[in-house]
Chimera marker file (.cmm) of the C-alpha trace (Angstrom):
<marker_set name="trace">
<marker id="1" x="0.026" y="-0.214" z="0.189" r="1" g="1" b="0" radius="0.5"/>
<marker id="2" x="0.892" y="3.380" z="-0.170" r="1" g="1" b="0" radius="0.5"/>
<marker id="3" x="1.470" y="4.337" z="3.474" r="1" g="1" b="0" radius="0.5"/>
<marker id="4" x="0.351" y="7.663" z="5.436" r="1" g="1" b="0" radius="0.5"/>
<marker id="5" x="0.176" y="9.874" z="2.410" r="1" g="1" b="0" radius="0.5"/>
<marker id="6" x="-1.434" y="12.826" z="2.090" r="1" g="1" b="0" radius="0.5"/>
<marker id="7" x="-4.148" y="14.011" z="-0.771" r="1" g="1" b="0" radius="0.5"/>
<marker id="8" x="-1.528" y="15.403" z="-2.836" r="1" g="1" b="0" radius="0.5"/>
<marker id="9" x="0.893" y="13.148" z="-2.107" r="1" g="1" b="0" radius="0.5"/>
<marker id="10" x="-1.648" y="10.236" z="-2.888" r="1" g="1" b="0" radius="0.5"/>
<marker id="11" x="-2.673" y="12.095" z="-6.436" r="1" g="1" b="0" radius="0.5"/>
<marker id="12" x="0.867" y="12.392" z="-7.152" r="1" g="1" b="0" radius="0.5"/>
<marker id="13" x="1.492" y="8.693" z="-6.385" r="1" g="1" b="0" radius="0.5"/>
<marker id="14" x="-1.652" y="7.536" z="-8.845" r="1" g="1" b="0" radius="0.5"/>
<marker id="15" x="-0.522" y="10.214" z="-11.466" r="1" g="1" b="0" radius="0.5"/>
<marker id="16" x="3.231" y="8.374" z="-11.242" r="1" g="1" b="0" radius="0.5"/>
<marker id="17" x="2.211" y="4.881" z="-11.395" r="1" g="1" b="0" radius="0.5"/>
<marker id="18" x="-0.578" y="5.785" z="-13.946" r="1" g="1" b="0" radius="0.5"/>
<marker id="19" x="2.079" y="7.434" z="-16.243" r="1" g="1" b="0" radius="0.5"/>
<marker id="20" x="4.336" y="4.065" z="-15.774" r="1" g="1" b="0" radius="0.5"/>
<marker id="21" x="1.139" y="2.004" z="-16.818" r="1" g="1" b="0" radius="0.5"/>
<marker id="22" x="0.535" y="3.892" z="-19.914" r="1" g="1" b="0" radius="0.5"/>
<marker id="23" x="3.916" y="3.645" z="-20.893" r="1" g="1" b="0" radius="0.5"/>
<marker id="24" x="4.253" y="0.137" z="-20.815" r="1" g="1" b="0" radius="0.5"/>
<marker id="25" x="0.558" y="-0.559" z="-22.079" r="1" g="1" b="0" radius="0.5"/>
<marker id="26" x="2.231" y="1.245" z="-25.312" r="1" g="1" b="0" radius="0.5"/>
<marker id="27" x="5.374" y="-0.701" z="-24.942" r="1" g="1" b="0" radius="0.5"/>
<marker id="28" x="3.404" y="-4.041" z="-24.987" r="1" g="1" b="0" radius="0.5"/>
<marker id="29" x="1.471" y="-3.317" z="-28.414" r="1" g="1" b="0" radius="0.5"/>
<marker id="30" x="4.862" y="-3.619" z="-29.808" r="1" g="1" b="0" radius="0.5"/>
<marker id="31" x="6.418" y="-5.933" z="-27.714" r="1" g="1" b="0" radius="0.5"/>
<marker id="32" x="3.321" y="-8.364" z="-26.521" r="1" g="1" b="0" radius="0.5"/>
<marker id="33" x="5.517" y="-11.274" z="-25.939" r="1" g="1" b="0" radius="0.5"/>
<marker id="34" x="7.835" y="-9.323" z="-23.317" r="1" g="1" b="0" radius="0.5"/>
<marker id="35" x="7.479" y="-11.251" z="-19.905" r="1" g="1" b="0" radius="0.5"/>
<marker id="36" x="9.418" y="-8.770" z="-18.254" r="1" g="1" b="0" radius="0.5"/>
<marker id="37" x="7.158" y="-5.936" z="-19.553" r="1" g="1" b="0" radius="0.5"/>
<marker id="38" x="4.176" y="-8.052" z="-18.568" r="1" g="1" b="0" radius="0.5"/>
<marker id="39" x="4.989" y="-8.568" z="-15.156" r="1" g="1" b="0" radius="0.5"/>
<marker id="40" x="6.104" y="-4.711" z="-14.708" r="1" g="1" b="0" radius="0.5"/>
<marker id="41" x="2.634" y="-4.230" z="-16.434" r="1" g="1" b="0" radius="0.5"/>
<marker id="42" x="0.700" y="-6.561" z="-13.706" r="1" g="1" b="0" radius="0.5"/>
<marker id="43" x="2.320" y="-4.746" z="-10.633" r="1" g="1" b="0" radius="0.5"/>
<marker id="44" x="2.247" y="-1.186" z="-11.497" r="1" g="1" b="0" radius="0.5"/>
<marker id="45" x="-1.545" y="-1.832" z="-12.267" r="1" g="1" b="0" radius="0.5"/>
<marker id="46" x="-1.956" y="-3.577" z="-8.959" r="1" g="1" b="0" radius="0.5"/>
<marker id="47" x="-0.167" y="-0.455" z="-7.698" r="1" g="1" b="0" radius="0.5"/>
<marker id="48" x="-2.594" y="2.170" z="-9.342" r="1" g="1" b="0" radius="0.5"/>
<marker id="49" x="-5.886" y="0.182" z="-8.234" r="1" g="1" b="0" radius="0.5"/>
<marker id="50" x="-4.513" y="0.096" z="-4.559" r="1" g="1" b="0" radius="0.5"/>
<marker id="51" x="-3.973" y="3.609" z="-4.878" r="1" g="1" b="0" radius="0.5"/>
<marker id="52" x="-7.275" y="4.647" z="-6.445" r="1" g="1" b="0" radius="0.5"/>
<marker id="53" x="-9.007" y="2.202" z="-3.628" r="1" g="1" b="0" radius="0.5"/>
<marker id="54" x="-7.148" y="3.877" z="-1.116" r="1" g="1" b="0" radius="0.5"/>
<marker id="55" x="-7.816" y="7.735" z="-2.289" r="1" g="1" b="0" radius="0.5"/>
<marker id="56" x="-11.597" y="6.643" z="-3.163" r="1" g="1" b="0" radius="0.5"/>
<marker id="57" x="-11.795" y="5.368" z="0.764" r="1" g="1" b="0" radius="0.5"/>
<marker id="58" x="-10.283" y="8.440" z="1.855" r="1" g="1" b="0" radius="0.5"/>
<marker id="59" x="-11.583" y="11.504" z="-0.504" r="1" g="1" b="0" radius="0.5"/>
<marker id="60" x="-13.924" y="10.045" z="-2.849" r="1" g="1" b="0" radius="0.5"/>
<marker id="61" x="-13.768" y="8.166" z="-6.087" r="1" g="1" b="0" radius="0.5"/>
<marker id="62" x="-11.415" y="9.633" z="-8.960" r="1" g="1" b="0" radius="0.5"/>
<marker id="63" x="-12.529" y="7.314" z="-11.347" r="1" g="1" b="0" radius="0.5"/>
<marker id="64" x="-15.954" y="5.288" z="-12.055" r="1" g="1" b="0" radius="0.5"/>
<marker id="65" x="-14.049" y="2.041" z="-10.953" r="1" g="1" b="0" radius="0.5"/>
<marker id="66" x="-13.998" y="2.921" z="-7.405" r="1" g="1" b="0" radius="0.5"/>
<marker id="67" x="-17.385" y="4.418" z="-6.945" r="1" g="1" b="0" radius="0.5"/>
<marker id="68" x="-18.933" y="2.497" z="-4.254" r="1" g="1" b="0" radius="0.5"/>
<marker id="69" x="-22.357" y="1.108" z="-3.876" r="1" g="1" b="0" radius="0.5"/>
<marker id="70" x="-23.269" y="3.959" z="-1.607" r="1" g="1" b="0" radius="0.5"/>
<marker id="71" x="-22.860" y="6.354" z="-4.855" r="1" g="1" b="0" radius="0.5"/>
<marker id="72" x="-25.315" y="4.678" z="-6.896" r="1" g="1" b="0" radius="0.5"/>
<marker id="73" x="-28.088" y="6.750" z="-4.891" r="1" g="1" b="0" radius="0.5"/>
<marker id="74" x="-26.469" y="10.027" z="-5.842" r="1" g="1" b="0" radius="0.5"/>
<marker id="75" x="-23.095" y="11.237" z="-7.365" r="1" g="1" b="0" radius="0.5"/>
<marker id="76" x="-21.732" y="12.506" z="-4.341" r="1" g="1" b="0" radius="0.5"/>
<marker id="77" x="-18.211" y="12.850" z="-5.284" r="1" g="1" b="0" radius="0.5"/>
<marker id="78" x="-19.159" y="16.284" z="-7.061" r="1" g="1" b="0" radius="0.5"/>
<marker id="79" x="-19.594" y="17.885" z="-3.612" r="1" g="1" b="0" radius="0.5"/>
<marker id="80" x="-16.133" y="16.881" z="-2.619" r="1" g="1" b="0" radius="0.5"/>
<marker id="81" x="-13.218" y="19.579" z="-3.988" r="1" g="1" b="0" radius="0.5"/>
<marker id="82" x="-11.674" y="18.450" z="-7.556" r="1" g="1" b="0" radius="0.5"/>
<marker id="83" x="-8.317" y="17.431" z="-7.335" r="1" g="1" b="0" radius="0.5"/>
<marker id="84" x="-7.060" y="20.725" z="-9.012" r="1" g="1" b="0" radius="0.5"/>
<marker id="85" x="-8.773" y="22.812" z="-6.398" r="1" g="1" b="0" radius="0.5"/>
<marker id="86" x="-6.576" y="21.778" z="-3.923" r="1" g="1" b="0" radius="0.5"/>
<marker id="87" x="-3.959" y="24.050" z="-5.149" r="1" g="1" b="0" radius="0.5"/>
<marker id="88" x="-3.097" y="22.985" z="-7.845" r="1" g="1" b="0" radius="0.5"/>
<marker id="89" x="-2.271" y="19.816" z="-10.263" r="1" g="1" b="0" radius="0.5"/>
<link id1="1" id2="2" r="1" g="1" b="0" radius="0.2"/>
<link id1="2" id2="3" r="1" g="1" b="0" radius="0.2"/>
<link id1="3" id2="4" r="1" g="1" b="0" radius="0.2"/>
<link id1="4" id2="5" r="1" g="1" b="0" radius="0.2"/>
<link id1="5" id2="6" r="1" g="1" b="0" radius="0.2"/>
<link id1="6" id2="7" r="1" g="1" b="0" radius="0.2"/>
<link id1="7" id2="8" r="1" g="1" b="0" radius="0.2"/>
<link id1="8" id2="9" r="1" g="1" b="0" radius="0.2"/>
<link id1="9" id2="10" r="1" g="1" b="0" radius="0.2"/>
<link id1="10" id2="11" r="1" g="1" b="0" radius="0.2"/>
<link id1="11" id2="12" r="1" g="1" b="0" radius="0.2"/>
<link id1="12" id2="13" r="1" g="1" b="0" radius="0.2"/>
<link id1="13" id2="14" r="1" g="1" b="0" radius="0.2"/>
<link id1="14" id2="15" r="1" g="1" b="0" radius="0.2"/>
<link id1="15" id2="16" r="1" g="1" b="0" radius="0.2"/>
<link id1="16" id2="17" r="1" g="1" b="0" radius="0.2"/>
<link id1="17" id2="18" r="1" g="1" b="0" radius="0.2"/>
<link id1="18" id2="19" r="1" g="1" b="0" radius="0.2"/>
<link id1="19" id2="20" r="1" g="1" b="0" radius="0.2"/>
<link id1="20" id2="21" r="1" g="1" b="0" radius="0.2"/>
<link id1="21" id2="22" r="1" g="1" b="0" radius="0.2"/>
<link id1="22" id2="23" r="1" g="1" b="0" radius="0.2"/>
<link id1="23" id2="24" r="1" g="1" b="0" radius="0.2"/>
<link id1="24" id2="25" r="1" g="1" b="0" radius="0.2"/>
<link id1="25" id2="26" r="1" g="1" b="0" radius="0.2"/>
<link id1="26" id2="27" r="1" g="1" b="0" radius="0.2"/>
<link id1="27" id2="28" r="1" g="1" b="0" radius="0.2"/>
<link id1="28" id2="29" r="1" g="1" b="0" radius="0.2"/>
<link id1="29" id2="30" r="1" g="1" b="0" radius="0.2"/>
<link id1="30" id2="31" r="1" g="1" b="0" radius="0.2"/>
<link id1="31" id2="32" r="1" g="1" b="0" radius="0.2"/>
<link id1="32" id2="33" r="1" g="1" b="0" radius="0.2"/>
<link id1="33" id2="34" r="1" g="1" b="0" radius="0.2"/>
<link id1="34" id2="35" r="1" g="1" b="0" radius="0.2"/>
<link id1="35" id2="36" r="1" g="1" b="0" radius="0.2"/>
<link id1="36" id2="37" r="1" g="1" b="0" radius="0.2"/>
<link id1="37" id2="38" r="1" g="1" b="0" radius="0.2"/>
<link id1="38" id2="39" r="1" g="1" b="0" radius="0.2"/>
<link id1="39" id2="40" r="1" g="1" b="0" radius="0.2"/>
<link id1="40" id2="41" r="1" g="1" b="0" radius="0.2"/>
<link id1="41" id2="42" r="1" g="1" b="0" radius="0.2"/>
<link id1="42" id2="43" r="1" g="1" b="0" radius="0.2"/>
<link id1="43" id2="44" r="1" g="1" b="0" radius="0.2"/>
<link id1="44" id2="45" r="1" g="1" b="0" radius="0.2"/>
<link id1="45" id2="46" r="1" g="1" b="0" radius="0.2"/>
<link id1="46" id2="47" r="1" g="1" b="0" radius="0.2"/>
<link id1="47" id2="48" r="1" g="1" b="0" radius="0.2"/>
<link id1="48" id2="49" r="1" g="1" b="0" radius="0.2"/>
<link id1="49" id2="50" r="1" g="1" b="0" radius="0.2"/>
<link id1="50" id2="51" r="1" g="1" b="0" radius="0.2"/>
<link id1="51" id2="52" r="1" g="1" b="0" radius="0.2"/>
<link id1="52" id2="53" r="1" g="1" b="0" radius="0.2"/>
<link id1="53" id2="54" r="1" g="1" b="0" radius="0.2"/>
<link id1="54" id2="55" r="1" g="1" b="0" radius="0.2"/>
<link id1="55" id2="56" r="1" g="1" b="0" radius="0.2"/>
<link id1="56" id2="57" r="1" g="1" b="0" radius="0.2"/>
<link id1="57" id2="58" r="1" g="1" b="0" radius="0.2"/>
<link id1="58" id2="59" r="1" g="1" b="0" radius="0.2"/>
<link id1="59" id2="60" r="1" g="1" b="0" radius="0.2"/>
<link id1="60" id2="61" r="1" g="1" b="0" radius="0.2"/>
<link id1="61" id2="62" r="1" g="1" b="0" radius="0.2"/>
<link id1="62" id2="63" r="1" g="1" b="0" radius="0.2"/>
<link id1="63" id2="64" r="1" g="1" b="0" radius="0.2"/>
<link id1="64" id2="65" r="1" g="1" b="0" radius="0.2"/>
<link id1="65" id2="66" r="1" g="1" b="0" radius="0.2"/>
<link id1="66" id2="67" r="1" g="1" b="0" radius="0.2"/>
<link id1="67" id2="68" r="1" g="1" b="0" radius="0.2"/>
<link id1="68" id2="69" r="1" g="1" b="0" radius="0.2"/>
<link id1="69" id2="70" r="1" g="1" b="0" radius="0.2"/>
<link id1="70" id2="71" r="1" g="1" b="0" radius="0.2"/>
<link id1="71" id2="72" r="1" g="1" b="0" radius="0.2"/>
<link id1="72" id2="73" r="1" g="1" b="0" radius="0.2"/>
<link id1="73" id2="74" r="1" g="1" b="0" radius="0.2"/>
<link id1="74" id2="75" r="1" g="1" b="0" radius="0.2"/>
<link id1="75" id2="76" r="1" g="1" b="0" radius="0.2"/>
<link id1="76" id2="77" r="1" g="1" b="0" radius="0.2"/>
<link id1="77" id2="78" r="1" g="1" b="0" radius="0.2"/>
<link id1="78" id2="79" r="1" g="1" b="0" radius="0.2"/>
<link id1="79" id2="80" r="1" g="1" b="0" radius="0.2"/>
<link id1="80" id2="81" r="1" g="1" b="0" radius="0.2"/>
<link id1="81" id2="82" r="1" g="1" b="0" radius="0.2"/>
<link id1="82" id2="83" r="1" g="1" b="0" radius="0.2"/>
<link id1="83" id2="84" r="1" g="1" b="0" radius="0.2"/>
<link id1="84" id2="85" r="1" g="1" b="0" radius="0.2"/>
<link id1="85" id2="86" r="1" g="1" b="0" radius="0.2"/>
<link id1="86" id2="87" r="1" g="1" b="0" radius="0.2"/>
<link id1="87" id2="88" r="1" g="1" b="0" radius="0.2"/>
<link id1="88" id2="89" r="1" g="1" b="0" radius="0.2"/>
</marker_set>
């Protein structure tokens, strides 16, 4: 897990692991049998999902994937500050 990060640190961590996932996905488009890249992809995808879930538990969901059942009645994340309203991205 990501430990005791504050909101800004956790958002930065999500951005970093998301970038890594996106980059390795592009690489895997041309090198689909690279086992080391596949392991890297799975590891960073897991880290990204963990961080997104941690963020959702603490501050509300960033993506629809981390919206809980309680959000089905009302999209309550619109009442929270957006990530860029916390002093910049």
